[in-house]
C-alpha positions as CSV (number, residue, x, y, z in Angstrom):
1,M,2.6,-9.0,-6.7
2,P,0.5,-12.0,-5.9
3,E,-2.8,-11.5,-5.1
4,A,-4.4,-12.0,-1.4
5,K,-6.2,-14.6,-0.5
6,T,-8.8,-13.7,1.6
7,G,-8.5,-15.8,4.8
8,D,-5.0,-14.6,5.7
9,Q,-4.4,-14.2,9.3
10,L,-4.2,-10.4,9.7
11,N,-2.3,-10.0,12.6
12,T,-0.9,-6.5,12.4
13,L,-4.5,-5.7,11.8
14,Q,-5.1,-7.1,15.6
15,A,-2.0,-4.8,16.3
16,G,-3.7,-1.6,15.0
17,R,-7.4,-2.7,16.1
18,A,-5.4,-3.4,20.2
19,A,-3.2,0.0,19.9
20,A,-6.4,2.3,18.6
21,A,-8.4,0.8,21.4
22,M,-5.6,2.1,24.2
23,A,-5.4,5.2,22.6
24,V,-9.1,5.7,23.3
25,V,-9.1,4.5,26.4
26,L,-6.0,7.2,26.9
27,F,-7.8,9.7,25.6
28,H,-11.4,9.4,27.9
29,L,-8.5,8.7,31.1
30,S,-6.8,12.1,30.9
31,V,-9.9,14.3,29.0
32,S,-12.8,12.3,30.8
33,I,-11.4,12.0,34.6
34,F,-7.9,13.4,34.9
35,G,-9.6,16.8,32.9
36,L,-12.7,16.9,35.2
37,P,-11.7,19.9,37.9
38,K,-14.2,17.3,40.1
39,Y,-11.6,14.6,40.1
40,F,-8.6,16.4,39.4
41,P,-6.9,20.1,38.3
42,E,-5.4,19.3,35.4
43,E,-5.8,16.7,32.1
44,L,-3.4,13.6,32.4
45,F,-1.3,14.4,29.6
46,A,-1.8,16.7,26.3
47,P,-1.0,14.7,23.8
48,F,-3.4,11.9,25.1
49,R,-5.6,14.3,23.6
50,I,-5.4,12.7,20.0
51,G,-6.4,9.8,21.3
52,H,-9.9,10.4,19.9
53,T,-8.4,9.4,16.4
54,G,-8.3,6.4,17.2
55,V,-11.9,6.0,15.7
56,D,-10.6,7.0,12.5
57,F,-8.6,4.4,12.6
58,F,-11.1,1.8,13.6
59,F,-13.9,3.2,10.4
60,V,-11.6,2.8,7.9
61,L,-10.5,-0.4,9.5
62,S,-14.3,-1.5,8.9
63,G,-14.6,-1.2,5.6
64,F,-11.2,-2.5,5.1
65,L,-11.8,-5.9,6.7
66,M,-15.8,-6.3,5.1
67,T,-14.3,-5.8,1.7
68,W,-11.6,-7.9,2.1
69,L,-13.7,-10.9,3.2
70,Y,-16.1,-10.0,1.4
71,G,-15.3,-8.4,-1.4
72,D,-15.3,-11.4,-4.2
73,R,-18.6,-12.3,-2.8
74,L,-21.0,-9.6,-4.6
75,G,-24.4,-10.7,-6.0
76,D,-24.8,-13.4,-3.8
77,T,-27.9,-13.0,-1.5
78,R,-28.0,-15.8,0.7
79,T,-24.0,-14.3,1.6
80,A,-25.8,-10.8,2.5
81,G,-27.7,-12.6,5.0
82,R,-25.5,-14.5,6.8
83,F,-23.1,-11.7,6.8
84,L,-25.8,-9.6,8.5
85,W,-26.4,-12.3,11.3
86,K,-22.7,-12.9,11.6
87,R,-21.9,-9.0,11.8
88,A,-25.3,-9.0,14.4
89,L,-23.9,-11.4,16.6
90,R,-20.6,-9.9,16.9
91,V,-21.8,-7.0,18.4
92,Y,-25.1,-7.0,20.0
93,P,-24.5,-9.6,22.6
94,P,-21.1,-8.0,24.9
95,Y,-22.5,-4.6,23.7
96,L,-26.1,-5.7,25.2
97,V,-24.1,-7.0,28.5
98,A,-22.6,-3.5,29.0
99,V,-25.3,-1.5,28.3
100,V,-28.1,-3.3,30.2
101,P,-27.0,-2.9,33.6
102,L,-26.6,0.7,33.3
103,I,-30.4,1.1,32.4
104,P,-31.4,0.5,36.3
105,V,-28.8,2.3,37.4
106,Y,-30.3,5.8,35.5
107,F,-33.7,5.1,36.7
108,L,-32.0,5.1,40.4
109,M,-30.0,8.0,39.7
110,P,-31.2,10.1,37.2
111,G,-28.8,12.7,37.1
112,L,-26.4,10.5,36.3
113,G,-27.2,10.1,32.0
114,D,-28.8,11.8,29.8
115,A,-32.1,13.5,30.3
116,R,-33.8,10.7,28.5
117,A,-31.7,8.1,30.0
118,T,-35.5,6.7,31.0
119,D,-37.7,7.2,28.2
120,P,-38.0,3.9,27.1
121,G,-38.2,4.8,23.5
122,Y,-35.0,6.4,23.4
123,I,-33.7,3.3,25.2
124,A,-35.1,0.7,23.0
125,A,-33.7,2.5,19.8
126,S,-29.8,2.9,22.2
127,L,-30.4,-0.9,22.4
128,L,-31.0,-1.7,18.7
129,L,-28.4,1.0,18.1
130,L,-30.5,3.0,15.9
131,P,-29.6,6.5,14.9
132,T,-30.3,8.7,17.8
133,Q,-30.1,12.4,18.0
134,G,-27.1,12.7,20.6
135,L,-25.2,9.9,22.1
136,P,-27.4,7.1,23.0
137,L,-27.6,4.8,26.3
138,L,-23.8,4.0,26.2
139,N,-22.0,6.9,25.0
140,V,-19.4,5.0,23.0
141,A,-21.7,3.0,21.6
142,W,-22.6,5.9,18.9
143,T,-20.1,4.4,17.1
144,L,-21.8,1.0,16.7
145,Q,-24.4,3.0,15.6
146,F,-22.8,3.9,12.5
147,E,-21.3,0.6,12.4
148,M,-24.6,-1.0,12.1
149,F,-25.7,1.7,9.5
150,F,-22.8,0.6,7.1
151,Y,-23.4,-3.1,7.5
152,L,-26.7,-2.7,6.3
153,V,-25.9,-1.0,3.3
154,F,-22.7,-3.5,2.4
155,A,-25.5,-6.0,2.9
156,G,-27.6,-4.4,0.1
157,L,-24.1,-4.0,-2.4
158,I,-23.3,-7.7,-1.7
159,A,-27.2,-8.8,-2.4
160,F,-27.7,-6.2,-5.1
161,P,-24.4,-4.8,-6.0
162,R,-25.8,-3.2,-9.8
163,L,-28.3,-0.6,-7.6
164,F,-26.1,-0.3,-4.5
165,K,-22.6,0.8,-6.7
166,P,-23.9,4.2,-8.2
167,L,-26.3,4.5,-4.6
168,I,-23.0,4.5,-3.1
169,I,-21.4,6.8,-5.2
170,L,-24.3,8.9,-4.4
171,W,-24.3,8.5,-0.8
172,A,-20.3,9.1,-0.9
173,A,-21.0,12.4,-2.8
174,A,-23.6,13.5,-0.2
175,A,-20.9,13.0,2.1
176,V,-18.9,15.1,0.8
177,S,-20.6,18.2,0.1
178,R,-21.3,18.1,4.2
179,L,-17.6,18.8,4.3
180,F,-19.0,21.8,3.0
181,L,-22.1,22.7,3.4
182,P,-24.6,23.2,6.7
183,D,-26.0,20.0,8.7
184,P,-28.7,19.2,7.4
185,P,-31.7,18.1,10.0
186,F,-31.9,14.8,12.0
187,P,-31.7,12.2,11.0
188,L,-30.7,12.7,7.2
189,S,-27.1,14.5,9.5
190,F,-26.4,10.9,10.5
191,V,-26.9,9.1,7.0
192,T,-25.3,11.8,5.0
193,S,-22.3,12.2,7.6
194,P,-18.6,12.4,6.3
195,W,-17.8,9.8,8.7
196,I,-19.2,7.9,6.0
197,L,-16.0,8.6,4.0
198,L,-13.6,6.8,5.9
199,F,-15.5,3.6,5.8
200,L,-15.2,4.1,2.0
201,Y,-11.5,4.8,2.4
202,G,-11.2,1.6,4.1
203,A,-13.0,-0.3,1.1
204,V,-10.6,1.1,-1.2
205,A,-7.7,0.4,0.8
206,A,-8.7,-3.2,0.5
207,R,-8.8,-3.4,-3.2
208,I,-5.6,-2.1,-3.5
209,A,-4.1,-4.2,-0.5
210,R,-5.4,-7.6,-2.1
211,R,-2.8,-7.0,-4.9
212,G,-0.1,-6.1,-3.3
213,V,2.3,-3.1,-3.5
214,S,5.3,-2.7,-3.4
215,W,7.5,-1.2,-0.7
216,P,5.4,-1.5,1.8
217,M,7.4,-0.7,4.4
218,L,7.1,3.1,2.8
219,W,3.7,2.7,3.2
220,I,3.9,2.0,6.5
221,A,5.8,5.3,7.4
222,G,4.3,7.5,4.9
223,G,0.8,6.2,6.1
224,A,1.7,6.9,9.9
225,L,3.0,9.8,9.5
226,M,0.0,11.1,7.6
227,F,-2.2,9.9,10.5
228,A,0.0,11.5,12.9
229,S,0.6,14.9,12.2
230,A,-3.2,15.1,11.2
231,A,-4.1,14.2,14.8
232,F,-2.0,16.5,15.8
233,A,-3.5,19.5,13.5
234,D,-6.7,18.1,14.5
235,E,-6.2,18.7,17.8
236,F,-3.7,21.5,18.5
237,T,-4.3,23.4,15.2
238,A,-7.0,25.7,14.1
239,L,-7.5,24.1,10.7
240,P,-11.1,22.8,9.7
241,E,-12.2,18.9,11.1
242,G,-12.8,17.9,7.7
243,L,-9.4,18.1,6.5
244,T,-8.0,16.9,9.6
245,R,-10.6,13.4,9.7
246,N,-10.1,12.7,6.2
247,G,-5.7,13.4,6.7
248,T,-6.5,10.6,9.0
249,G,-8.7,8.2,6.7
250,L,-6.2,8.9,4.3
251,G,-3.2,8.2,6.7
252,A,-5.0,5.0,7.9
253,A,-5.5,3.4,5.0
254,L,-2.0,3.9,3.6
255,L,-0.9,2.1,6.7
256,V,-3.3,-0.6,6.6
257,I,-2.4,-1.1,3.2
258,G,1.5,-2.0,4.2
259,M,0.6,-3.2,7.3
260,V,-0.9,-6.1,5.7
261,T,1.6,-6.5,2.8
262,A,4.1,-6.5,4.4
263,E,2.7,-9.2,6.6
264,R,2.3,-11.4,3.8
265,A,5.5,-11.0,2.7
266,G,6.8,-12.3,6.2
267,R,8.2,-8.5,6.8
268,I,6.4,-8.1,10.1
269,R,5.8,-10.9,12.9
270,V,3.2,-9.7,15.4
271,P,3.8,-10.6,19.1
272,R,0.8,-13.2,20.3
273,W,-0.2,-10.9,23.3
274,L,-0.8,-8.2,20.8
275,V,-2.9,-9.9,18.5
276,Y,-4.9,-11.1,22.0
277,A,-5.0,-7.7,22.9
278,G,-6.3,-6.5,19.1
279,D,-9.5,-9.7,20.3
280,F,-10.7,-8.0,23.3
281,S,-10.4,-4.3,22.1
282,Y,-14.1,-4.5,21.1
283,A,-14.8,-5.7,24.8
284,L,-12.6,-2.8,25.9
285,Y,-14.0,0.1,24.3
286,L,-17.3,-1.1,25.3
287,V,-16.7,-0.6,29.2
288,H,-13.6,1.3,29.5
289,T,-15.8,4.3,30.3
290,T,-17.9,2.6,32.5
291,V,-15.1,1.4,34.8
292,L,-13.0,4.5,34.5
293,S,-16.3,6.9,35.9
294,L,-16.7,3.6,38.5
295,G,-13.1,3.4,39.4
296,V,-12.5,6.7,40.0
297,K,-15.3,7.3,42.2
298,V,-14.0,4.0,44.5
299,I,-10.4,5.8,44.6
300,F,-12.1,9.1,46.2
301,A,-14.3,7.0,48.2
302,L,-11.2,4.9,49.5
303,G,-9.4,8.5,50.1
304,L,-7.0,7.0,47.4
305,Q,-6.8,10.4,45.4
306,G,-3.6,11.8,46.8
307,L,-1.2,9.0,45.2
308,P,0.8,9.5,42.6
309,R,-0.9,10.3,39.5
310,L,0.9,7.8,37.8
311,A,-0.2,5.3,39.7
312,I,-3.9,6.3,39.6
313,A,-4.2,6.3,35.6
314,V,-2.1,2.9,35.8
315,T,-4.5,1.2,38.4
316,L,-7.3,2.5,36.1
317,V,-6.1,1.3,33.2
318,A,-5.3,-1.8,34.1
319,A,-9.1,-1.9,35.8
320,C,-10.5,-1.7,32.4
321,V,-7.7,-4.2,30.8
322,A,-9.3,-6.7,33.6
323,V,-13.0,-6.0,33.2
324,A,-12.3,-6.4,29.2
325,I,-10.4,-9.4,29.4
326,L,-13.8,-11.4,31.5
327,L,-15.7,-10.0,28.5
328,H,-14.2,-11.2,26.0
329,E,-13.3,-14.8,27.5
330,I,-16.8,-15.4,28.7
331,V,-18.8,-13.6,26.7
332,E,-16.7,-12.7,23.2
333,K,-14.8,-16.3,22.8
334,R,-18.4,-18.6,23.5
335,L,-19.6,-16.5,20.6
336,M,-17.0,-16.9,18.1
337,R,-17.6,-20.8,18.3
338,L,-20.4,-20.8,17.1
339,R,-19.4,-18.6,13.9
340,P,-18.2,-20.2,10.8
341,R,-14.4,-19.7,10.0
342,R,-15.2,-17.6,6.9
343,S,-16.2,-14.5,9.1
344,G,-12.9,-14.5,10.7
345,A,-11.9,-13.5,14.3
346,N,-10.2,-9.9,12.3
347,L,-13.8,-8.1,11.1
348,G,-14.1,-7.3,15.0
349,A,-16.6,-4.9,15.5
350,V,-15.1,-0.9,16.1
351,A,-13.7,0.4,19.1
352,A,-14.0,4.3,19.8
353,E,-14.4,7.7,21.7
354,G,-18.0,8.3,22.2
355,E,-17.9,10.8,24.6
356,G,-15.1,13.0,22.4
357,K,-14.1,16.0,21.0
358,R,-16.5,15.1,17.4
359,N,-19.3,15.5,16.6
360,P,-21.6,11.9,15.8
361,S,-23.3,13.1,13.4
362,G,-20.8,14.8,11.4
């Protein structure tokens, strides 16, 4: 099979990102809005509970794209610095636009947020995406805390590969041990979290995909089946979360390998609207919990809670998408023009679930 070019536009991954982001939105819609007794008597649709596994796909995708775009540039210290700058420019400005307006709200109405929401140290750590014990100010940003940490590790690998390769092996071993041992105290619980393994699955997948595989549609089918099975098992069975999370991670890795190979072979073409949905998926991640929370309050204030549940659900999702598109067009697109083409739109920040079932420390 021909070796892939790192500059290829990977529209299938944009489509995957869009689907995963919407799964996360539907998860929060069903569990955090319709699932709260103060709003509605029951959740919207039980299968939407598995939407929280969209974060598994995002972490795998992040590890894949970093390795796909930069894996052949190890040993270049200047590239490491440029990599971190591009990541910061991609992640922080839209994030700050989404989180800063929450700060005065929590000061004016302390009961709405975490008890620490008015603590200056906690606010600073949240804004900088430093590890926090528990969820950050914008709850969904716990995934971005892991992203920034992994970016630092990957930058170290780019700059000093001989030093960081054995360290990453030890790091992975520590993450595996967490599947069987009690949680250590914070911040060790953060830096050894089993979420790390999903990034590493993505990195290995990138190495395989660059060489290409035969029968990519079988990889897609097998990966999708493994991901879906593990996702349903995670939510609807008593299997250990460590087992199901690794199942979704491995399934996502197989799925991504097949998608990239099939796209490069001309077997898959992605509609432009779906590529665009992938483009604003990070913005959708950032704003969706805030928009859902505000939106349902507006619906009740207007006395519209008696409308059909489906109509309310569609309205709330449409509001999330509309606000996300505004953030993408006004902030993200302008920032993208400042970045060299090398960074690629496909290496976006992850979206994730935030207030979901899983413990962010692992």
